[in-house]
N, C-alpha and C positions, 0 to 999 in steps of 0.2 A: 504493500500500500504506500503510494507516494501522493501527497497533496502539495500542489505548487501554487503559490501566490504570485501573480504577474502584474507588475507596474500599477499597483493600486494608488489612486488619488482620491482623497476625500477632504472636503472643506465644509465648514459651517460658517456661512457668510464670508467674511474676510479672513477667518482663521483656518489655516491649512493644518490638518492633523495627520494626514498620510500623504507623503510626497514621493511618488514613484517607488513604493515599497514592494520588494520581491524577496521571496524565500521559499523553501520547501521543507517538508518534514515527513518522516516515516513512522511506522508503528512503534519503533524503538525510541522515538523522541519524547522526552519529558522536559518541556520548555517552560521556563519562568520568564514572564514579561514584566519589566520594571521601567520606571520613568516618572518624571514629575506629574502631578495631577494636571489633568487637562491636556495631556499630550496625545491622547487618542488610544490608550490601551484598551479600554472597554469597547470603543468603536471598532477596533481591529477584530476583536472576538465576534462582535455582532455581524461584521461583514462575512467572516468565515462561516458563521452559523446561518447566513442568508437571511438575517433579520433586518439588516441594513444594506442598502445598495450603494456601492461606491460611485463617485463621479465618473471614473474611468478605471480600466484594468479589469482583470478577470481571475478566476480560480479554477484550476483543473484538479479533478479528483475522481477516483473510481466510482462508477454508478451505484454500486451496492454498498458503499461506505455508510455507516450509521454514526451520526454525530450527536452527542448529547451536550446541551448547553445549560449551565447553571448561572443565572443572572446575579448581579451584585445585589439588587434589591428585588425580591420576588413581587410580582404584581398580583396581589390577592385582594382585589377591590369588591368582588362579588360577595353578597351576604348568603353564602351557602355553607353547609357543613363539610367537614373533611370527607365524610363518606360520599356525599353528593359530588364533591370535587373529583375524587378518585374515579367514580363512575364516568364523569364527564371526560376526563383526560384519556381514559381507556377507550371510550367511544370514538374520540377524535384520533387516537393513535392505536391502531389494532395490535401493534407490536408490544405494547405495554400490558402486563398482567396485573390485575388488581391484587392478587394474593402476594405478589412480589413486593408491591408498594406497601401493603399492609404489614408484611413481614419486616420490612425496613423500619416502618413507623414504630412497630412494637420494640424493635431493637433500640430505637431512639427514645423509648419510654413515652411515646405519644400514642396512647392506647384508647383514649376517649375520642371516637370518630364522630361524635355528635356535636363537637365544638365548631363554632363558626370560624371559617378561615380568616375573615377580615378582622376578627377579634383576638387572634393569636398574638403572642409576644413575638418580637423579632427573631429570637432563637428558635421558637416553634415553627414559625413560617419558613425559616431557613431549612429546618429539618424536613418539613413537608416538601419543599422544593428539591432537596437532595434526594429524597425517597423516590420522587418521580423521575429525576434526571438519571439516577443510578440503576433503576429497574430496567429490564430489557437488556439486550446484548448490544453494547455500543463498541465502535472501533476507535472512537476519538472523544475525549472529554475536553470541553471548553469551560473553564472555571473562572468566574469573576469574583474575586475576594471571597473564596469559599469559607474562610474561618470567621468572617464577621458574625457577631451575635451568638456564636457557638460557645458552650462552656468547655472546660478543660477535658472532660471525659469524651465529648463528641469530637474535639480537635484531635485527640490521640487516636480515636477510632478512624477518623478520616485520613489521618496520616498513614496508618497501617493499610487502609483500603487502597490508597493511591500508590503506595510502594508495591503492593501486590498486583495492581491493575495491569492487565495485558492489553495494551493499546497505547496510542499516543495521548499526551496531555499538553494542552496549552493553558497556562494558569497565570492570571494576574493576581498577585497577592503581596501584602506588606509583611507577611509572616516569614521572617528570615530563617527560622528553623525549618519550615516547610521547603523553602528554596534550597537550603543546605542538604536536606535528606532525600528529596524527591527528584530534583531536576538534574539533567545531564547537559543542558544547553541553556544559556541565558540570552534573552533579547533585550537590549536597551533601546527604548523608543525616545528620541529626542529631536524636536523641531521637524517632525514628519519623517525622519530617517531612522532606520534600524541598524544597530551595530550588534553583531553576533559574537558571543563569548562561549567557547567550549568549556563544559564542566558545570559545577554547581555554584552556589552563591560565593563560597570562599574562593573558588578559582576565579570567578568574576572580579572579586575585590582585588586579588593579586594582579590580574591582567589590567584592570582599570587603573590601579595605582601606577603601574609601569607606563601605560599609555599617557597618563597625565604628566608624568615626569618627562617623557619624550616630547610631548606637546609643549611643555614649559620650555624645554631647551630649544625646540624649533622656533617658538615665538620669540625667544630672546635673540636668536640669531637673525630672525627676520627684522626685528626692531632695530638691531645694530646696522643691518644692511640698509634699512629704510633711512636711518639718520645719515649714513654716508651718501646715499643717493640724493637726499634732500639738500645736503651741503653742496653737492655738485650742481644740482639744478639751480641753486641760488646764486651761482657765480656769474650768471648773466648770459644774455643771448649769444654774444660773441664766443664765449668759452664753450657754449653748448654746440655751436655750429661745428666745432672741431671734433666733437665726440660722435661716436657711432649712433646711428638711428636706433639700434636694438637696445642700447642702454636707456634711452628715453622711454621706449616701450616698457622696459623692465620696471622703471620707476612708476609709470602709470599703473602697471599691474600691481605693484606693491601698495600703491596709494589706495587702490580699490579694495584691498584685502582687509578683513577684520582682524586686527592684531591685538584685540582684547582677549583676556582669559576666556576660555570657552565655557567653563563652569560658572553658572550664576550662583550668587551667594544669597542664602536666606538666613538673616540674622535675627535672633530674638534678643530683646532688650532687657537688661537687668533693671527692674523698676526700683524706685526708692520709696518704700512704705514701711515704717517702723513696726516691728512685732515685739511685744513685751514677753516676759518670761512665761506668763500664763497663756496657754493656747487653748487646746480642747482636751477635756477629760470626761471619760465615762466612768461612773461609779455604780457598780452592781446593776447595770441597766438590763431590763428584760423588755423585748419589744416583739410585735407581731400585729396581725390583723385577722378579721373574720374567724376569731376563735382559734387561730393558728399561731403558735409560738415560733418565731424565727431564730431568736437568740436569747438565752437566759443568763442573767447575772454576769453580764459582760463588763469588764473593767480594763481600761487602758488609758495611757497619757500620751499625747502627741508632743514630742520634743520640737524645739524651735527650728531645727534643720532636718527633720525627719523626711524620708521618702518612704512612707508606709504603704506597702502594697497589700490589698485585700484580695484573697483568692478563694474561689469556691464555685460550685455548680450554679447554673441559672436557677433563680428562684430561692436561693438560700438566705437572702436578706442583705446583700451588699449595697444595692442602690437604696434600699429602705434605710440603711444606716446613714447615708448621705442626707436623706429627707429629715431624719432626726436632727442632724447637725444644723440643717437649714431651718429648723423649727416648722417644717411643713407637717410633721407628725409628732405625736407625744409618746413617750415610752409608757409601757404598762406599769413599770416600777423602776426605781433607781433615779439617778440624777445625772444630767449632762451640763457641764460647766463650759461656757465659752468666754475666753479672756476679753477684757475691755478693748484691747488694741487689735483684735483679730478682724481682718477684712478679707472676706471669702470671695474667691473667684471660682465659679462652678461651670465646668465644661461638661455639658450633658452628652449622654450616649446618643440620644435622638436629637437631631438638629431642630431647634425651635422654628416655628413658622415665622416667616418675615414677608413683608410686602415685596413680591417678586419684581415689581416695577421700580423699586428703590435703587438708586445708584449705590455702588459699592462704597464709595467714600462717605456718602450720607449715612449709610448703615453704621459705619465706625464713629462718625461724628455725633451720632445719637448718644454715645457713651461719653466721649470727650473729644475735644479738638486738639489738645496737646497732652503729652504724657511726661511726668517727671521721672527722670532716670538718674543713675549715679553720675552721669556725665552731663547733666543739664536737661533741657527740655527737647522733646521731639514732636513734630506735628503728626497729625493723622495721615497726611499724604506721604510724609517721609517714612513712617512706619509701614504703610502699605507697600511702598517701594521695596523695603527690606523683606517683605513677605512675598515678593515676586509679583505684585500687582502693579504693573507699570501705569503710566499716565492714561493710556487708552483703557486698560482694564478697570482703573479706578472710576472712570465715568461710564462704564458699562452697567447694565442692569443685572441684578442678582440672578434672574432666571437664565442668564447666559452662561453661568458657571457650571463646571462639572461637579459631581458629588464630592470629590476630594478637595477641589478649590473652595467649595462651600464650607467644608469642615475647617479648612485652614483659615477662612475668613472668620468663622465663629470663634476659633481659638484666639485670633487677633483681637476680636471684640471683648473676650473675657480678659485678656491681658491689658487691654486699654483702660480698664478700671483700676489698674495698679493694685492687685490683691497681694496680701502677704501670706495667705493660706490658699492653696489650690486644691479643689476637689475635682479630680479627673476621672470621669466615668467612661471607660473603654476609649481612651484618647487615640489609640492607634487605628481604629476603624476608618477605612477609606483614605487615610493619609499615605502619601507615597513614602518610600524608604528614605529618600533624601530629607524630607521634612521631619521624619521620625528621628533621624540622626541629629538634626539640629535641635529638636525638642529634647532629646536625651542630653545633649551638651548644655542646653539652657538649664535643665533641672539640676545638673551638676553645680551650676553657679548661682542658682536662684537663692536669694537671701531670705528665705522663708520656709514654710513647711508644706508638705504635699501628702494627701491621701489619694491613692491611685487604685482604681478597680480595673483590672486588665486580665485578659486570657492570653496575652502575647508573651510567651515565655522569654523570648530574646530581649524584649523591652524591659521586663521585670528583672532579668539577669543584670542588665546594665545599670538600672537606676535605683534599685531598692537598697535601703539601709535596714529595713525590717520587713518581715513577712508575717501576716496573720491570716489564718485560714478558717473557713467555716465548715464544721462537720458535727452532725448529731446535735443541732441546736446550741452549739458552743462556738465561741470564737477563741482560737488557740494561737498564741504566738510561737513561732518556730525559729530556731537558729539554723535550720537546714536550708539548702538552696532550693530553688523553685522546682527542680525536677524531683527531688526527694519529697518535697511537700505534695506534689501531684500524686506521687505513688501512695502517700498516706491517704489522700482524699479518695483515691480510686480503688482502695483495697476492697476486694470482694469477699463475700462470706465463703466458708469452707466448701460448700457444695459447688459453687461456681469455680473455685480454684481446682477442685478435683476434675470438673468438667473440662477446664482449659488444659489440664495435664493430660487428660484422656485424648483431647483433640491432637495434641502433639504426637501421640503414639499412633494415630490412625494413618500416618504417612505410609506405614508398612502394610496396611490392610487393603485387601481387594474386595470388591463387592461379591458376595455369594450369589448363587443362582436366584434365591428368593429375594435378595436385596435388589438384584437387577430388575426383577419383575416389579418390585415395589417402586423403584426409581422410574420405570416406564409409565406407571399409573399415577404417581403422586401429584403431578400438576393438575390432572383432571379432578382428583379428590379434593385438592385445595380449592379449586374453582367451585366445585360443588358445595363445599362447606361455606365458602364466602357467599354464594347465592342463597343458601338456606338462611344464613344470618341476616342478609338483606331482606329476605321475605318476612322474617320475623319482625324486623324493624317496621316494615310496612303494616303488618298486622297489629302491632302495638299502637301505631298511629290511628288505624281504623277503629280500634276498640278502646280508645283512650277514656271513654266514659264508663267502661266495664272494669272495675278494679280487680275483680277475681280473675278475669280472663287475662288482663295485663300482667298480673303476677305470675300466672302459669307460663305465659309467653316469655317473661323475663327470666324465669328459672330455666326454661328450655334454651334461651339464648346464652346464659351463663355456661351451661354444659357445652354448647357448641363452641363458645369462645375458648374454653379450656382445651377442647379437642383440637381446634384450629392452631392454638399456640403449640401444643405438643407435636402436631403434624408439621408445623413450620420448623421446629427444632430438628425433627427427623429429616426434613428436606435439606436443611443446612448441613447436617451430618453426612448425608448421602452425596450432596453436591461437593462437599469438601473432598471426599474420597475420589469422586469422578474427576475433579480438577487435578488431583495428584497422579492421575493416570490409572486409577483403580477400576 
């Protein structure tokens, strides 16, 4: 299988995102695509997935290739249940099997299929989108920020899945551990052009550093040559007449070249905002909602220069803790003390709604027109420049920004308020790697305290001074590194550990005669069970006024659900052996 991209051009208005882009990949390719926000990474995936049409250029690929696309933000606007949505996508795509989607959802602990998809959390919507994208047999996966909104357990599952995946992968992600462990090729998209680096993320960093050093030396030599030629040109017309014509042409060529550094700089400013000794303290705090305890008897003190990272699965209470600090919620018991000099900047996981027709610079000036820093004052326009919003971008409307640029703008708006305590809720979502590196450096120098919620292991590794994790309604401080902490969080009970051990041994097992017969029929049995459960759901709806009948149907459904779950586990076991060549 070879997929080739030929001379792609794509523009949005005056902004050129793909400029004569060409490359090819095979089933062995595991490609990581990186670049600044707004450079066209998501657009490239959409063009390959035939969701977007380029201005010019074309793609050649085998007729029978099956491509699965996972969008950055799933579009779940319909008010229908998960069950209804699964039936709908299976009707539209006959290659998808409803039992495979259901099996993956069960694996993702998303078992209540009567929930409405437009009311699901970001993490649950991502899991549903993944279940649909990964079901069926695909030859190529196009993944746009696949780890966004996923908790640590799901991220580790996804990482293992992609390592085992037999097919090509093109992946836009800011997760540098993903890029390190999964990719064998890196594409850097910059100003509409693609530079190819062989190897994983570490190999890319090494090659990029070497290229930058060579470029720096090249530019230095060109600048020296330019000065010499300029001096010669300034000697006057008579002197030039005696010189060769090609030397004049060489000067003109040098003059037309851009001799500035090729890498743009994105600087974060160290704000000047005094923070006293008393910051934030929790004393025996218990909190939760809807009769559910999220954390009990929680106590901790935030030191003045802490980079405190909170780790735990989705729904364990991390963002709720932020709402307690912001006084949006009250604890069930205990005391929360906020110091008198604390000035909080809150970078939300979900971008707040804004007037889409507002100019970028006006959105920042709503907070402040100038910012006091350790080096004096800086204007909103100057700060935007440092965040790679040039004069044209500053006077463009918010609705023209990419998702990553919008996140970067929101981070700038938070910093414009000159906080001395930062609450960062999943700050790495949708930000490009370059911006993340600058943010990491900024947090190194920030003269204040931070509490950070993140599932980005690389980011946590670089910035944390303390790690606290959520488990079993407790918040525990750990001296371990993030990888060891995740192992603690994801520890399974003894039954599951035995099961995992057993799975490792099945590599040597082959299907028996009866197991082969079982494998031949199991998909039909799964489909039959799924249809029976769906029929019971319809009967429950028809008999909603008959309590006795509904309870009978409910009991019957519970039995079938258990049978389906057992059958799905059996399916996974047999499939595992078949894939090993058994």
